[in-house]
N, C-alpha and C positions, 0 to 999 in steps of 0.2 A: 504493500499500500504505500502510495507517495505521501509526502508531506502535505497537509492540507491546512497549515497555518499560513494562509496567503498573505498575512499582515508582514511577514518576514521578507517577502520580495519586493523589490522596488518596482515602479510601473513598468520600466524596460524589462525586467526579468519577468514579470507577469505576463506581458504582451509576447515576449519569446516563448515562454512556456504554453501559452494559448495557441500559439501558431504551430509549435511542435506537435502538441496534443491533437489539434485538429487534423495534421497531416497523418498522424497514425490512425485516427478514426477512419480516414478515407481508405487508407492503406489496408485495414482490416476488412474492409468490403471488396477488396479486389482491385481497387483503382490504383493507377500509376500517378504519383505525385511528382512534379517538376517545380523545382525551386529556382527563382532568378536570382543573380548575384546583387542586383540592384532594385530596390523598391521605390521606383520613381514614377510609376504609373498607378500607384495605389492597389496593386494586385500583389497579394503575399506568394501565392503559387498557383500553379495550373494543375488541374485534375483531369486525367484521361480515363475514361471508363473502358469496359470491356469491348465496346462497340465503336471505339476511336473517336468518340465525341469528347471535345476538350472543353472544359469550363474553367473560368477564372474565379478564384476565392479570394476574397478580402476578409481578414480576421480582425476582430475587435474584441476586447476583453473589459470586463466590468468587476469591481468589487462591490457585491450586493446590488441594491437598485441605484440607478444613476440615469445619465444621458451620454450617449456616444453619438459621433456624426462622422460622416464621409464627405469630403468636398464634392460639389457636383461635377466638378471638372475632372474628377478621377473616379466617378461611380455612376456610369451611364445606364439609368433604370430601363432604356429600351434594349439593352443587350440581353437576350434570353439565355445567354450562357454565364451570366455574372450571378454570384451568390455572395451573401455575406455570411460568414461563420461567426456567431455571436456566443462568447463563453462568459457565464456569469459565475463568480467565484464567491462562495460563501464558506466562512470559516468550518473546518471539520469535515468538509465534504469535497468529493471530486467536483469539477465545474459543471454546470448544466450547459449543454451545448446545443445550439440551435442552428439550423441551416435554412436561410432565408432567401428566396428568389429576388433579385432586384426589382422585379415588378411589384412587389409589396408596397412600394412608394408611389405607384401610380395613382392610388387614392388615398391620399394623407388622412390620418385619423389620430386619435390620442396617444398612439404608439409610435406609428410611422410618420414622422414629420417632415415637411417640406418647408425650409426656411430661406428666402431669397435675400433678406437683409438690404432690401432696396429703398427703404425709407431714408428721408433726410437725417444725417448724423450716425447712421448705421455703417460700420467699416468692415464688418466680418464678411468673408467670401460666402458664397451661397453654398448650402449644405443640406444633405438629407440626414436625419437623424433617428434615434430610437431612444424613447423616453420611457424608461422603465421604472415603475413604481410597484409597491406591494399590492396596490389595488388592481393594476392591470396586468400583473405578471402571468396570471392564468391564460390571457389572451395568446401569449407565446406558444403555448402548449402544442398547437398545431404545426409548430416549426420545429419540435424537438428532434434532434439529430436522428435517433432511433427510427423515427417514423418518416421523416424528410429524405433521409437517404433511400428508403425504399421506394419513395415516390421519385426520387432522383435516378435510381437504377431503373425503375418501370418506365420513366420517360424515355430512356434510351431504347428500350425494347419497342415501345409504342411508335417511336419515329423513325424506325429502320425501314427503308424502302427496298424491294428486291427487285 
Protein backbone atom coordinates (compact mmCIF):
# COMPACT_ATOMS: atom_id res chain seq x y z
CA UNK A 1 0.00 0.00 0.00
CA UNK A 2 1.47 3.38 -0.95
CA UNK A 3 1.82 6.27 1.45
CA UNK A 4 -1.53 8.06 1.62
CA UNK A 5 -0.52 11.05 3.73
CA UNK A 6 -0.73 13.40 0.75
CA UNK A 7 0.08 16.43 2.92
CA UNK A 8 3.73 15.33 2.94
CA UNK A 9 4.00 15.95 -0.84
CA UNK A 10 4.59 19.32 -2.45
CA UNK A 11 2.17 20.41 -5.19
CA UNK A 12 4.75 19.43 -7.80
CA UNK A 13 5.25 15.98 -6.24
CA UNK A 14 1.51 15.41 -5.99
CA UNK A 15 1.05 16.38 -9.64
CA UNK A 16 3.85 14.06 -10.73
CA UNK A 17 2.39 11.22 -8.66
CA UNK A 18 -1.03 11.85 -10.24
CA UNK A 19 0.45 11.67 -13.73
CA UNK A 20 2.32 8.41 -13.07
CA UNK A 21 -0.69 6.89 -11.29
CA UNK A 22 -2.92 7.72 -14.27
CA UNK A 23 -0.43 6.22 -16.74
CA UNK A 24 -0.43 2.98 -14.76
CA UNK A 25 -4.24 2.93 -14.67
CA UNK A 26 -4.34 3.09 -18.49
CA UNK A 27 -1.56 0.50 -18.80
CA UNK A 28 -3.48 -1.89 -16.53
CA UNK A 29 -6.28 -1.92 -19.14
CA UNK A 30 -3.91 -2.80 -21.98
CA UNK A 31 -3.39 0.70 -23.38
CA UNK A 32 0.01 1.90 -24.56
CA UNK A 33 1.15 5.13 -22.94
CA UNK A 34 3.46 7.64 -24.65
CA UNK A 35 5.01 10.51 -22.73
CA UNK A 36 6.28 13.69 -24.32
CA UNK A 37 9.54 15.12 -23.07
CA UNK A 38 8.14 18.64 -23.01
CA UNK A 39 4.66 19.60 -21.75
CA UNK A 40 4.20 22.79 -23.77
CA UNK A 41 0.82 21.92 -25.32
CA UNK A 42 -1.06 21.10 -22.11
CA UNK A 43 -1.03 17.38 -22.87
CA UNK A 44 0.65 15.18 -20.28
CA UNK A 45 0.69 11.98 -22.32
CA UNK A 46 -0.90 10.09 -25.21
CA UNK A 47 -2.78 6.80 -24.89
CA UNK A 48 -3.05 4.29 -27.72
CA UNK A 49 -5.77 1.70 -27.41
CA UNK A 50 -5.79 -1.82 -28.88
CA UNK A 51 -7.45 -0.52 -32.07
CA UNK A 52 -4.77 2.12 -32.70
CA UNK A 53 -6.86 5.09 -31.59
CA UNK A 54 -4.74 7.80 -29.99
CA UNK A 55 -6.12 10.02 -27.24
CA UNK A 56 -4.57 13.01 -25.53
CA UNK A 57 -4.67 13.07 -21.73
CA UNK A 58 -4.26 16.06 -19.47
CA UNK A 59 -3.88 15.27 -15.77
CA UNK A 60 -4.95 17.50 -12.89
CA UNK A 61 -4.74 16.78 -9.18
CA UNK A 62 -6.56 18.19 -6.17
CA UNK A 63 -6.27 17.79 -2.43
CA UNK A 64 -9.87 17.38 -1.29
CA UNK A 65 -12.43 19.69 -2.82
CA UNK A 66 -11.34 22.79 -4.69
CA UNK A 67 -11.05 24.28 -8.17
CA UNK A 68 -8.70 23.35 -11.02
CA UNK A 69 -8.56 24.78 -14.51
CA UNK A 70 -7.13 24.30 -17.97
CA UNK A 71 -6.24 27.21 -20.24
CA UNK A 72 -8.59 27.33 -23.21
CA UNK A 73 -5.59 27.79 -25.49
CA UNK A 74 -4.40 24.31 -24.47
CA UNK A 75 -7.67 22.45 -23.92
CA UNK A 76 -9.78 22.20 -27.09
CA UNK A 77 -13.22 20.93 -26.06
CA UNK A 78 -14.07 20.13 -29.70
CA UNK A 79 -11.30 17.49 -29.76
CA UNK A 80 -13.13 14.15 -29.43
CA UNK A 81 -9.86 12.46 -28.46
CA UNK A 82 -9.04 14.78 -25.55
CA UNK A 83 -9.67 13.71 -21.95
CA UNK A 84 -9.00 15.14 -18.54
CA UNK A 85 -7.83 12.71 -15.89
CA UNK A 86 -8.72 14.28 -12.55
CA UNK A 87 -7.30 12.80 -9.37
CA UNK A 88 -8.74 13.87 -6.02
CA UNK A 89 -6.50 13.11 -3.06
CA UNK A 90 -7.98 12.68 0.43
CA UNK A 91 -5.78 11.70 3.36
CA UNK A 92 -5.62 8.02 4.19
CA UNK A 93 -7.00 6.87 0.81
CA UNK A 94 -5.72 6.21 -2.67
CA UNK A 95 -6.93 8.98 -4.99
CA UNK A 96 -10.32 9.03 -6.65
CA UNK A 97 -9.65 9.00 -10.38
CA UNK A 98 -12.03 10.48 -12.94
CA UNK A 99 -11.72 10.29 -16.73
CA UNK A 100 -13.64 13.16 -18.26
CA UNK A 101 -14.06 13.78 -22.01
CA UNK A 102 -13.36 17.37 -23.07
CA UNK A 103 -16.92 17.62 -24.39
CA UNK A 104 -18.14 17.81 -20.76
CA UNK A 105 -17.47 21.56 -20.98
CA UNK A 106 -19.72 22.09 -24.02
CA UNK A 107 -22.63 22.83 -21.68
CA UNK A 108 -21.16 24.52 -18.57
CA UNK A 109 -22.80 23.89 -15.20
CA UNK A 110 -21.99 24.10 -11.49
CA UNK A 111 -19.02 21.73 -11.86
CA UNK A 112 -17.78 22.23 -15.43
CA UNK A 113 -17.24 25.97 -15.77
CA UNK A 114 -16.33 28.18 -18.71
CA UNK A 115 -14.60 31.43 -17.76
CA UNK A 116 -13.68 33.98 -20.42
CA UNK A 117 -12.45 36.79 -18.13
CA UNK A 118 -13.49 39.31 -20.78
CA UNK A 119 -14.95 41.96 -18.47
CA UNK A 120 -13.10 45.25 -17.82
CA UNK A 121 -10.33 44.79 -15.27
CA UNK A 122 -10.15 41.01 -15.63
CA UNK A 123 -6.67 39.93 -16.70
CA UNK A 124 -6.68 36.15 -16.44
CA UNK A 125 -6.53 34.07 -19.60
CA UNK A 126 -9.76 32.26 -20.62
CA UNK A 127 -10.10 28.85 -18.95
CA UNK A 128 -12.25 25.79 -18.48
CA UNK A 129 -12.45 24.69 -14.87
CA UNK A 130 -13.81 22.10 -12.50
CA UNK A 131 -15.41 23.41 -9.34
CA UNK A 132 -15.59 20.56 -6.86
CA UNK A 133 -17.37 20.82 -3.54
CA UNK A 134 -18.72 18.27 -1.08
CA UNK A 135 -22.21 19.15 -2.33
CA UNK A 136 -21.57 18.38 -6.02
CA UNK A 137 -18.91 15.66 -5.66
CA UNK A 138 -21.41 12.87 -6.34
CA UNK A 139 -22.13 14.34 -9.79
CA UNK A 140 -18.59 13.31 -10.78
CA UNK A 141 -19.39 9.64 -10.11
CA UNK A 142 -20.38 9.07 -13.75
CA UNK A 143 -16.76 9.82 -14.67
CA UNK A 144 -15.12 7.39 -12.20
CA UNK A 145 -12.14 5.85 -13.99
CA UNK A 146 -13.34 2.26 -13.47
CA UNK A 147 -16.53 3.05 -15.40
CA UNK A 148 -15.18 5.62 -17.82
CA UNK A 149 -12.35 3.36 -18.99
CA UNK A 150 -14.92 0.75 -19.98
CA UNK A 151 -16.81 3.38 -21.99
CA UNK A 152 -13.47 4.55 -23.40
CA UNK A 153 -12.58 1.02 -24.52
CA UNK A 154 -16.14 0.37 -25.76
CA UNK A 155 -15.92 3.57 -27.81
CA UNK A 156 -12.99 2.12 -29.68
CA UNK A 157 -14.89 -1.05 -30.56
CA UNK A 158 -18.06 0.82 -31.58
CA UNK A 159 -16.20 3.14 -33.94
CA UNK A 160 -14.19 0.61 -35.91
CA UNK A 161 -15.13 0.37 -39.53
CA UNK A 162 -14.30 -2.65 -41.66
